N, C-alpha and C positions, 0 to 999 in steps of 0.2 A: 504494500500500500504506500503510495507516494503522494505528497502534497507539495511537490517542488514548485508548482506554479502559484502557491499561496503561502508565502513566508510568514504571514500574519499569525498562523497557529501558535507560534512561539509566545505570543501575548497571552493565549489561553493557558498554556503551560505555566507561564509566570503568574497568572491569576490564581491557579491552584497553589503555587508555592507561597503566594502572599496570604492565602487563606489559612494554610496549615498552622502558622504561629497562633492564630486566634483559637485553635482547638485547645491549647493549653489554658487559655484564659477562660474557656467555657467549660472546663472539666467539672466545675462545681455544679453546673446546671444539668439536671436529669429530667427533661420534659417527657411527657408521655409520647412515645414514638408512634407516628401514624401507622395504621394497618391498611394494606392495599390488597385488592383481589385481582386487579386487571393485569398485573405483570405475569402471572402464571396460572390464574384460575383458582389458586388456593389462597386462603388468608395468610398473610405474612407481614412481618414488619418491613418498613420501607428499606432499611439497611440490608435486608435479606434478598431484596428483589434484584435479580441479575440483569434484566433489561434496565436501561436508564429511565427511571420513573420519577415523576413529580406528583405530589398531592397538594391541592389547594383546598383548605377548609373554609368555613364561614368567616373566620377572622381575616384570612388572607383575601378572600373575595370582597369583604366589606372595605378593607383597607385600600384596595386597588383604586377605588373611586370610579370604576367603570360600571356601565349599566348592561352590557351585553357580552356574549361569549367571545366574539372577535377581539374586543378591547382587552379582555382578560388574558387571552392567549398571546397577543402581540407582545414581544419582548422576552418571552420564555425561550430557553435554549431550543434550537431547532425549528422554531416557528416563524413563519412569515404569513402575513395576511394582505391580500390584494382586494381592494374594495371599490366598487363602481359608484363612488360618491360617499355621502355621509351616513348617518344612522339609518339602519334598515336596508341599505343598498346591498345588492348581491355581493357576497363575500366569498373569497376563495382562500383556503388554508393550504399552504405548502409546508409539510412536515418533513424535515431532512431532504428538501428538494423534490419530494414526491408530488405528483400532480394531484388535482383536487379530488379525483376519484380513486386515488391510491392511498388515502388515509381514511380510517373508519371512525364514525361517530356512533357511540352507544348511549342511549338514555335509559337509565335504570335497567341495564342489561339488554335492551332491545336494539337491534340493528335498525337504524333509521336512514332515510335518504331517498332521493328520487331515482327511479329506474331510468328516466330519460336522460339525465345529465350525470348520474352515478355518484352524487354527493348530496349532503344534507344542507338545508337552509339554516346554517348556524347563526346567521344574523338575526333570526327570529326567536332566539332563546335568551330571554333576559336573565340576568343574574339574580333578580329578586326571587326566582323560582328554584334556585340551585342551593344545595347544601354542601356539596363536595364535588371536585373534579379530579379525576385520576388521569394522568398522561403517561403513556408508555411509548417511548421512542424506539424506532427500529422495526425491522421486519418480524412480525409476529403472526404471519398467515397461518402457521401451524396451530395457533390457538384460536383464530377467529375466521379463517378462510379468506375469501376475496376482499379486496380494498384495504388490507392491513399491511401494505408494503412499507409505507413511511412510518406507521405507528397507529395507535389507538387513542382516542379521546373518549373517556367514559364520564358521563354526567349523571350525578345522583340528585334527584329532586328532594325537597325537604321531607323529613319524616318526624314523627313524634318521639319525645324522650320523657323520662320520668318527670312528674310534676306538670305544671302548666306554664307555657311560654307564649304569651301574646306579643305582638309587635305591630307597629304602624310607622309609616314614613310618608311625609308630604314634602315635595321639593319643587322649586321653580328655578328657571335659569335662562341662559342665552338662547337666542333663536325662538323665543316664546315657548320654551319647553316646560312641560308639566309632568311630574312623576308622582304616582301614588301607589303604595303597596301596603297591604295589611294581611294579617293571618294569625293563626294560633296553632300551637302544637302541644301535645301532652299525653297523659296516660290515664287510664281508668281501671277500676276493678282491683281485686286483691293482688298485691304485689306488682301492680301496673301491667297486668297481663295484656291489656288492650292499649295500643298506642295509636294516635291519630295526628293528622296535620292537615290544615286547610289554608291556602293562601291565594290572594288575588293581587294582580298588578296591572298598572296602566301607565303608559308612557306616550307622550306626544310632543312633537317639535315641528316648527315651520321649516327648519332646515335652510339650506342654501341651494343655489342652482346645481343640479347634478353634473352637468357638463359645462366646462368653461366656454362661454360664448366667443372668447378671443381665439380659441383653437377650433371651434366648430360654429361659425357665424349663423348657421341655419337653425340652431336649436332655440327652444323657448327659454328666454332668460329668467323666467320667474323662479321663485323659491320652490324647492321640491321637498315637501314635508313627509312626515312618517308618524304612524301611530301603531301601538301594539297593546293588546289586552290579553291577559292570560289567567289561567287558574291551575293550581296544582293541589292534589289531594292524595293522602295516603292513609291506609288503615291496616293494622296488623293485629293478630291475636295469637297468643301463646296458648295452644289447646292444652298442653301438658308439658312435662319436662322434655319430651322428644319431638313434638310436632308443633309447627308454627305456620300460619297462613298470613299472606300479605298481599296487598293490592296498592298500586300506584297509578295515578292518572295525571297527565299533563295535557293541557289545551292551550294553544296559542293562536292568535289571529293578528296578522300584521298587514298593513297597507302602506306602501311606499310610492311616492310620485317620482317618476324618472323622466329623463330627456331622451329623445331619439333624434339622431342626425338625419334620419331618413323619413321624417314626418313633417307636416306643416308646422310652421313656427308657433302657431297659437294652439296646437293640440296639447291636451293634458293626458299624459300616459300614467296609468296606475297598474301596480302589480300587487295583487292580493295573495297572501300566502297563509295557509292554515296548517297547523301541526296538531295531530291527535296521537297520543301515545298511552296505551294501557298495558300494564305488566301485572301478572298474577303469579305468585310463587307459593309452593308448598315445600317447606323444609322439614325433613324427617331424619332423626338419628335412630336408626334401627338397633344399633349396638354402639358402645362407646367408640369403636373404631370404624364405624360405617355410617356415612352421611349421604343422603340422597336429596336432590333438589329437582322438582318438576316445575318448569317455567312455561307459561303460556302468555302470548303477547299479541297485540294488534297495533298496527301503526298506519297512519295515513298522512300524506303530504299533498295538499291541494295548492296548485299554482294557477291563478287566473289572471291573464294579462288583459287589462281593460283600457282601451283608448276611447275617450268620450266621442260618441258619434260613429264609432266603428265596432264591428262585431267582436265579441269576447273570444279569446283563445284560451283553452283549458288544457293543463297537463297535471293529471292527478295520479298518484301512486298509492296503492293500498297493499298492505301486507299482513300476513299472519304467520306466526312461528311457534313451534313447540320444541322443547329440549328437556331431556332427562339426563341428569348428571349424577354419577355415583363416585364418591371419594372413599378410599380405604387406607387406613394407617398400616404401614408396613415396617414397623420398628423404626429404623433410621430415616424413613421417608414416607411419602404419600403418593398414591397412584389414583388416577381418575379415568373413567371412561364415560363418554357422553355421546349421545346420538340424538338427532332431531331433524326437523324438516321446516322449510320456509316456503310460503306461497306468496308471490308478488304479482300484481296486476296493474296495467296502465289503462287509464280512461282519458281520452284526449279528443279534442276537435280535429287534431291532425291524424291522418289515416295511416297509423303505424301498421306495417305488414304482419306484426305479431304483437300480442297484448299481455302475454303472461310468461313468467319464469318461475319454475319450481326447483328447489335446491334441497338435497338430502345430504347429511354429513354423519360421519363417524370419526371420533377423535379420542386419542389416548394421550395422557400427560403423566409426568412423573417428576418429583423433586425430592431431594434428600440432602442431608448434611452428614459428612463424615469427618469428624475432628475439625481441622481448619478448612476442609474442602466442601464445596457445594456443587450440586449437579442438577440441571433442569433439562428435560427432554420432552418433546411433543411430536406427535405424528397425527395428521388429519387427512381424511379423504372427503372431497366434495364432489357431488354429481349434479350438474346443472342440466336442466331439460333442454336448453337450446344451444349450448356451446360445449357440451361434453364434461368430462371429469378431470380432476387434478388431485395429486397427492403432494402434501407439503410437510416439511420437517424442520425441527429446531433442536440444536444441541448447544447448551451453554454451561460454563463452569466458572466457579469462583474459588479463589484461594486466599485465605486470610494470612497476610504476611506478618502482621503483628496486631496489637490491640487497635490500631488506628487504620491501617491500610489493607485494602483487599484488591487483588488483581482479578479481572473478569475478562472472559473471552466467549465469543459465540459465533456459530455459523448457522445459516438458515436459507431456505428457498421460499419462493412465493409465486402466486399467480394473481392475475387481475382480470376479471371478465369485462368484455366490451359493454358500453352503455347501450340503451335502446336507441338513442340518437345515432350512435355509430353503426348499429346493426340494421335498424328498421325504419329510420326517418326517410320518407319518400324523397327520392332524388338526390340525397346527400349521404347515403349509407352503403354499407357493404355487408351483406348477410354471410359472407365467407370468412369473416374475421376470426382469428384465433385469440385465445386469452393471452395477455401479456405475461411474461415470465421474468423472474428476477432471482438473483443470488446475492446474499449479503454476508459480510464478515465484520466483526467488531472486536475491538480490544479496548478495555477500560480500566481505569484506576479509581477506586473509591476511597475517600478518607472520611471517617466518622468518629466523633468523640464528643460526648456530652450533647450540647445543643447545636453542634456544628456538623454539617454534612456537605461534602463536595464530591463531584464526579467529573472525570475527564474521559471522553470517549472518542476513539478514532474509528471511523466507520467507512464502509464502501458498499454500494449496491450497484450491481450491473444489470441492466434491463435488456431483454431481447424480445423480438416480435412486438416492439413498442408500436402503439397505434398512433398514426399521425396522418395529416392531410385531409383533403376534401375531394372526393369521398375518402373515407378512412381506409388505410391499408396497413398491413404488418410489414413495414419495410425498415423501420428505424430502430436504432439501438441508442442507448444512453447510459451514462455512468454518473453517479453522484458519490463523491468521496469528500470527507471532511473531518473536522475536529470540533467537538463541542464541549463546553464547560458549563456547569451550573454549581452554585454553592450558596449555602445559607448558614448563618451563625447568629448568636446573640452575645452582646457585650455591653456591660454596664447598663442594662435595661433596654438597649436598642436592638432592633432586628435588622440584619444586613442580608441582602440577597444580591446575587450577581449572576449573569449568564453571558456567554459569548459563543458564537458559531462562525466557523470559517469553512467554506465548502467550495467545491467545483462541480456544479450541476451542468453537465455538457452532453450534447447529442453526438452522434457518430461523426459529425463534421468538425467537432471541437468548438461549436457555438454554445454559449451559455444559454440554458433554457430560459424562456421568456418569463419575466416577472419574478425571477429569483435573484437575490443579491448574493455576492460572494462572502460578505461578512455582515453581521448584525449582532446586537447584544443589548443588555440593559444593566442598570445598577439601581437598587432600591434600598431605602432606609426608612425605618418607622419605629414608633414607640407608643405603647398604651399605658396609661396610668388610670387611677380611679376617677380623675377629674377631666382628663383630656387624652386625645389620641391624634397623632400626626403621621403622615406618610408622604414620601417623595419618591418619584420614579423618573429616571432618565432612560429613554429608549432611543437607540440609534439603529437606523437601517441604511445599508450601503446602496450605492447606485445599482440599477438593474436595467435590463433592456425590455422593450415591448415592441409590438408591431403596429404600424400605422396603416390601418385598413382603408384609410382614405386615399391611399395611393395604390397603383397596380403596376407590378406586383407589390405586395405589402412590404414597406421598407422598415428596417430596424431603427428604433430611436432609443435614446438613453433617458431614463427617468432619474433625476438627481437624488443623491443621498439626503437623508433628513434626520433630525434629532428632535425628540419631543420631551418636554418636561411636564409631568403630571403631578399635581399636588392635591392632597385631601386631608381632612381633619375633622375633629368634633370637640365640643366643649359641653360639659355637663351643666345644665341649667337647674335641674332638680333631680331628686333621687332616680327617676326613671325617664327623664327628658333630656335629650341632647340637641344642641344646635350643630348642624353639619354644614360643611362647605367643601367644594372640590373645584379645582381649576384644571381642565384638560387642555393640553397643548398651550401651556402658559405663555410661551414665547411667540405664539401665533405663527408657527412655522407653516409655510405654504408649500405643499408637496403633493405628489401623485404616486399612487401605487398601480394605477391603470391609466394609460394615456388618455388625456382630455378630461378625466374625472378628478376634480380637486377633492382632497380629503378635508374633513372639518377643520376650521380654524379654532381660535381660542374660544373656550366655553367656560363660563362661570355659573355655578349652581349653588344654591343655599337651601336648607331645609330643616325640618324638625323630625327627630326620630324618637319614638317611644318604645322602650324595652324595660318592663318592670323586672 
């Protein structure tokens, strides 16, 4: 693995070296270590996860000052977000340089996303509905199947905890924005056997023009607003010591106004997006060493493109899935077998030549610790009704060098199925496409002590049968190799977080893949006390290329680098009442992550938060 064209990775190695001395300062702190499930399928402490994993809980989400999932992810190691405008505009996530349909989003364990474009509308998921986010970087197709080449983002909506926890927030701010959220969670019955949560959220902003009229003079120069309303609910009941039932529901409706360079100047274009997600689980512990989980789920994403005075265009995806997983303790390790099926269907005003995809899978997983060593292995077979079957595998190992440092390595392969737009869209598709394939290797060094955790990862993924062009064909190859660093610590009451990514995402001609930067990163510092909390984040994105589709053939252009300063804080006015404030893009940086689509400028928001 070589990064000779990117000398900047030495800065990431230096960042880890600078972080290590703080470990000694944090030795006295022994915070409760987060437990993750996304990295292996088993519950494990985050320091035991062999894939490079990050967990963001409610405290981190609230401190970020962001309102939606793209804003939260931007600045994390490995993550880039390209957005066609401001709040609510279509957003694309690139995780370790992987394309939008090569990274997987799960909501409460449910695979979500549109069959037509192959990815989920992450811009429609507000943080008011989220309790925790787990991020697994790297190729984990052997755990999750298609779309998990770059990694997995798993979102967990809010659920009840012992006691009663009501909350409410009212906020106003720039661009005539209004934000309201309220909810309650808690427990009932003897020993809190029944837990519940219910939350409502609303966000609205008048926004700015979605396309810069100076770059596209034919667009409507008016403001392009956005509104989002949502509901989340959860209910679980512990039947007895061995059996538990749970249900989670997420409903989101968003409407964003956008500009089109190919429509009359005075036309108002609207995109309505609705997300529906229902997850039902039965957890059973038949014996102390045998746990089973039966999961049933339904998901729907509705996308309606409405231009006033013009007929509506509809792209809807609905899906159902069922999975039964069994975990067995095997002395030094754990083994799991799972099997399931998923049924997805497209309903559209466009005449797709196929409307349904069925997928069956069988998966095996194993993890164990042997003294200073760790082992993780996974094997999965997926059978798709329209594009055939594929088998993927993962083998990872870790070796604890001493109390602080652990050496980690992994190899894996992956596949990614074509989207329905690539396979079946009339006039622009190719029904003979084969799934994309990829092979990945990774070498990492983890440093953990007290409240400090750092991870340095050197990775490479090589793609073949990459899908490209119009109509799409399997002619391209690509390679993404890079070095990424993430670290967090606490010192003298302050939280410190940092990340840096240096990568070379290139096609077979040596061209950098569009809308990907070769370097980006962030630094964050914050503190909470009984009377106040503050947080500051500096996010840097390097320059990247895009295509100017206004020319023929489409010419490459460069989007300039940018640096954002985000600030947030709160002051306690009364025992349960906080005055909140946040400033996003405090320096009013003007930048684009998609050609002609300006990102939001400076935003100032103030509000009142009630949390007894």
